[in-house]
N, C-alpha and C positions, 0 to 999 in steps of 0.2 A: 787341698784347700785351694792352693795358689789357682789350680786346675779350673776350679767354680770360681774360684774370680779374673781370671781372665777368660773365662766363657762368656762369664756377667759382663765385664769390662766390654768384650765382642760385641756383645747382642746390646748395649745402648750406644756403642757407636757406628753399627746399623741403624739403629732405632732413629738415632738424629739423624742419619747421612739419607734415608728415608722422607724423616719430616722434611730436610733441608729441598730435596728434591721435588717434594709433594708443594713447597713453597714456590720453588721457582715454576715449576706447570703453571700456581692460581696467578704466578706475575704474567706467565705469558697468556694466559687465558684471557684475563684482567686487559692486556695491551693490546690485543687482538676484536676485543668487545668494542675498547673505546674506536679504533683505527675505523669499523665497523658503524660505527654510531656517527662518528663525526662525518663518513662518508654520504649513509643516510640524511644525515640534516643537510648536507652540502648539495644534494638533489632536491631535498626539499625547499631550501630556499631557492633552488634556482626556479622549480614551477612554482613558487610562492611569488616569485620577480616576473615569471612570466605571466600569468594572469592577474596582478596587479596590472600591467602593461598595459595587455587587453583591456581591462575593464575601464580602464583610464583612455584608450581611443575611444571607445564607445559613451562617453558621458557628454553631457555637452556641455561650452565652457565660456565663462561670462568672464565680459571685462568691465574693471570697477575703475572709476575714475575717483583716484586719491589724491588729486594733485591738489585740490580744497579741502582745507581742513577747519576744525569748527574747534574752538577755545570756549567751554563753559567754566566759568569759576565755581572751584571749590572748597568748601569751608576743610581748613586743616586736619580738623578733627576726624572726618569725614575718611578720611587715608592714613588716620596712625589708630596703632594695636589699643586694643581696653585697658592693658596694662601701662601704658604712656600716658592715658587721660587723668588729666590734676580736676578734682572737683573743689572748687573752693566753696566752703559755705561762710552765710554774710556769721559779723559776732552775732555776740547774744542782744549788746545795746542796738546793733542796727536794724535787727529784725525786731525789738523794741516798738522803735521808731516808727519802722513805716510801719506796723502794725497800728499805730495809732494815727499816723496819717490816714491810713484809709475810714479806720473808724470815726477820726474827723470828717470825714470824706463822705461818709454814709449819711452821719444827721445831719 
């Protein structure tokens, strides 16, 4: 019985050791893949920078005069968010008075 228990313990130990070595190999493969990806990204960035530089040399360049500025009046409500706007309603008394004035003016 003790021999079976010892053999079982040894088998479990070897199995755990195998899983650990397998886990270590996974970590090594992952770090190697990360290194390859990093080097590929670095090369792609170099190619992209070179292409952008060549493209910018081919483009026409324009000069824009920014010395003069134009100031246009803007309503404050134009620049505020919809949630910040406050809408005021006239009171019932004022609404009736305005209606009465309009009716008198129509006659």
